[in-house]
N, C-alpha and C positions, 0 to 999 in steps of 0.2 A: 727354799720355799718360805721359810720364816722371814727371811729378809724381804722377799717380795711382798709378803703380807703386811709387814711393818711399813713399807713404802706406801702401800695402798691406804692403810689407816691414816698415815700422815697427810696424804693427798686429800682424803675425805675431810679430815679435820680442817685443813687450810681452806678448802672450798666452802664449808659451812661457816667458818669464821669470817671469811670475806663477805659472804652473803648476809650474815647477821650485821656486820659492820655497815654494809651498804643500806640495809633496812633501817638501822639506827640513824644513819645520816639522812635518809629520806624523811624519817619522822621528825628529825631536828629541823630540816629545811621546811617541812610543812608547818611546824610550830612557829618557826620564824616568820613565815608568811602570814599566819593567823594572828600572831602577836606583834606584828609590825606596828610601831607607834603611830598614833593618829597624826594628821598634819598639825602644824602649829595653830592654825585657825582654819575655819571654813564658813562660808555663808552662801545660802541658796535662796532665791526669791522667785515669786511668780506675780504676774499682773493680770491674771484671769485666763480662763479657757473658754472655748466656744467655736463658732463657725468663723475661723480666722484663716482665710485663703489668700495666697499670694496674688491670685488673679484679681482679687477685689481690693488690693492694697496699692495705693499709689507709691511711687518711688520715694517721694518726699515724706509721706506719712510713715513709711517703713523706716526711713532714716531717723525720723523723730522718735519712734518707739525704741529703736536700737540705742539711740543716744541716751534716752531716759533710763533704760535698763542699765546701761554702763555707768551712768552717773550714780544711780542707786547703789550699784555694786561698790563703786569707789567710796561712797560715804560709809558703808558698813565695813569695808576692808580697812579703811583708815583707822577706825576705832579699834578693830581687832588687832591690827599690826602694832599699834601703840600700847597694847596690853589692856585695852578696855574690855568691859564685860560683854558677854553675848546679849544680855538684856538691853544694854545701851545700844548695841549695834542693831538689834531688831527694832527698837523703838525709833531710832533716828532714821533708819532706812525706810521704814514704813511712813514716817512723817513726810519724807521727800515724795514718796509715791502718792500720799494723800494730797499733797500740794500741787501735784501735776494733773491737769484736767484730762490727760489721756486715759486714766484708769478709773474704774468704778469704785472710788473711795474718796472721802473728803471732797475736795474741790470738783472732782469729776463724777460725783455720785449721780445715779439715776433718780428719776422722779417717781413718786407714788401716784396712785390713781387720782388723788385729790391735789396733786401739784406741789407736794412737799419733798424735801430730801430727808430721809430717815436713815440714820447711820448706825452701824453696828461694828464692834471691834472686841478682840480678846487678846490676851497675852499670858504666857505661862513660862515658868522657870523649872528646868529639869532637875536641879540639885535638891529642891525641897517640895516640888509639885505645887508650889504656890501659884495663884492665878487671879486674874481680874478681867471683867468684861462689862461692856455697856451695850445697850440695845435701844433702838428707836429714839436716838437723840438728834437734835437739829441745830444746836447753838455752839458746839465745841469745834474749834477749827481742826483739831487733830484728835479724832476719836481714840487712836491707839494710846495717846497720852492719858486720856480719861480712863481707859482700861487699866493702865499701869497704876494710876492713882487709886483706883478701887482696890487693887491688889495690895498696895503699900500703905494707904492712908485710911482704910476702912476695915470694918470687921466682916465684910461681905465678899462674895465672889462676883456677883452680877447685880448691876443696877440698871433700871430701864426708864425710858420716857422722862416725864417732868422731874421725877426724883433724881435721876442721874444728872439731868441738866442743873438742878439746884445744887447737887453735890459739887459739880464742876465749878460753879460760880463761887461757892463757899470756900473752896480750897485754892482759888485763884488761878485756875487754868485759863488759857486764852480762849475767850468766847467771841463769836461773831454774829452779826445779823444774818438770819437764814438766807437772805438774798445773796450772800457771799458764795453759796454753793450753786447758784443758778448759772448754767452754761447752755448756750443755744443748741449745741449738738444734742445734749441729753433731753432738752425740752422738745426738740423735734422728734426724738425717739419716742417720747411719751405720746405725742400727737399721732404718730404712725401706729403705735400700739392701740390707741383708742379707736382709730379709724378701722383697723383690722378687726377689732372687737365688735364694732358696730356692724360691720359687714357680716360678722358671724352671729348676728342677732343677739348681741349682749353677753355672750359667753366669755369667761375670763380667757385672755390671750395666753395660750400655752406654747407659742412659738419659742423655740430654744434660743433664738437670738436675744430674747429678753431675760433669760434666766442666768446669764453668766456675767462675770465681772470679778471684783474682789482683788485685793493685793495681799501677799503674805510673805513672811521672811522667817527663816530658821538659821540660827548661828551657833557655832561652836567656838569657844574662846580658849585662851592659853591655859586656863585652869581646868579644862575639860568639861566646863559647864555648857549645857545646851539651853537655848531659849527659843520660843516660837511665838509668832503673832500673826493675826489676820485682821483685815479691815475691809469694810464693804459698804456700798449703798444699797445692796440687795437687788431685788428684781424690779425692772421697769414695770410700772402700772400695778404694783402690788397694792392690796387692799387690807383693811381691818388690822392695821399695825402688824402685819405679817413679819415674823422674824425667821431668818434662815439659820444655817449651820455656823456661820462665821463667829458669832459670840458664844457658841456653846462648846465648852471644853469636852474633848473626846469625840466631837463630831467634826468641827472645822479646824480645831487647834489642839495640839497636845505636845508635851515635852517631858521627857524622863531621861535623866543621865544614864540610867541602866540600859536604855534601848535607843531612843531616837527623838527627834523633833519633827513635827508634821504640821503643815498648813495646807488647807484644801480650798478648792474653787470649783463651782459647778452648781447643779440643781440641788439646792440645800436640803429639800425635803428628804431626798434619798440619803444624803450624807448624815442627817440626823438619825434616821431610822436604822441605818447600818453602822452607826457609831464609827465612822470611817477612820478618823485620826487615831482613836484608841485601838481599833482593830489592827491597824498596821503595826503599832507598837507591841500589841499582844502577840502577834505572829513572830516578831523578833524575839520577844522574851520567852515565850512558851514553846515555840517550835524551832527556834534557832535559825529562822530565815534571815537573810541579809536584806539590806534596804531595797535592792532591786526585786528580789523575790516577793517581799511583802507588798510592795507597790503593785506588782503585776497581779498578784492574787486578789487584792482588794479592788483596785481601780479597773483593771483590764478584764477580770473574770467575774467576781461577785457583783460589782455594780453594773457592769455592762449586761450581765445576764438578766437583770431585772429592769433594765431601761434607765438606769442612773447614769447621767452624763457629767463629765468633769475631769478634774485631775488633782494632783497633789505634789508637793515637794517634800522630800524626806532626807534628813541628814542624821546618820546614826552616830553612836558614840565613838566610832573609829574614824569618823570623817568621811565615810562613804556617802555618796549622794545619788538619789534617784528622782526623776521628774516625770512620772507616768501620767498620761492623759488619754482618754478615749474619745476625744473630740477632734475636730479638724486642726486645731492649733492651740497653743498655750504660750503666752508671753512668759519666758522663763530664763533664768541665768544663774550661774554660780561662780564663785571664786575661791581658790585655795592658793597657797604660796606657789608662784610660777605656773598657775593654771587658771584659765578663765574661759567660760562658755556662755554665749548669749544667743538665744534662739527664739523663733516665733512659730514656725510651721512644723509639720511632721518631719 
C-alpha cells in the first residue's frame, strides 16, 4: 500500500511539473510575441480621404493615383533603407506628394472663396517631441519644408500668413509665384462649390466633397525614431483664413517614440475639437491599445458618433501600422521590408 501511495505521489508530481513547464513555455512564447523586434524600417502615407468610389474613377485615373502612391513609397523607402532619418523620409515623401497635382497639397491645392491657394503643413519628431508648422501661406513651393524650417531654424512652433512667408524668404526656401499652384481641376471645383452655394441662397457649402484632401506620412527609421508630417490646401471655398487640423500638433499630426506617429485627413474642425492625433497616442500610452485598437476607437467610434468624417495613418513604435477611415475611401499605402500595400477604396 505504501508503494502504491508513493507511485501516486510521483505521478502527481510529474503531472504538475509538466503543466508548470508548459505554462512557463506559453508565457515565454507570449513574451517573445510581444517583444519581437520592430522592422528595420517602416513608412505609411495617405493622400486624403472622402467620397472616393471605384464607380466614379476612370481606369486611367486610378492607375495614375496608384502610380503616384507607389513612387511616393519608393522615395521614402530609399531614404530609410540607406539608413536615413525618419524626418528626412517624411519630408521628402511629402514633397513629392506636394509636387503632384493629384493631391490637395502644394501644386494640387484647392482654392479659397476669394480664389487663392492657402497652404498649411506641420511636422514632428518623436524622439524629442520637437515640431514645426505653417498656416495660410501661398508663396512656398513645399510647405512641409517650411514647417521643418520653423522647427529647426526658429524659436517657434507655428508661423502663419505673411510672417511665415517672410520667414521662408529670409532663410532661403524655394518660393514661387502664387500662380504656380493654379490647376484647372481645382479651379473648376471652386466654381462648382460657388454655384452650389448660390443655389443654397448664399450659405457656406457643407458638401463633404469639399472638406477632404491632405497628404501625410509617418516613418520609423533604423534608430527607432518616429516622425510624422501633414500638408494640405484645406477646404475648397474656405473663407476668413480658415485653418484646419493639418498644421495643429495633436490634432492633425503627432509623433512620440514611446507610442506612435499619426497623420490625419478629414473634416478638420472635428479633428481639432477631439484632438484626434494625440488621442490615438494617448490610448496607446495610457490604455495599452495597439495601433489598430486606437485607430478604431477614435476614427471609427468617437469621431463617427459625432459626425466627424475622415481617416488617419498610424505607425507605432513596434512598426505596426493601421490606416482607419470612416469615409468611402482613402488614398493610402505603406511599406516595410518585403511588404508593400497600396489601396484606394474600402
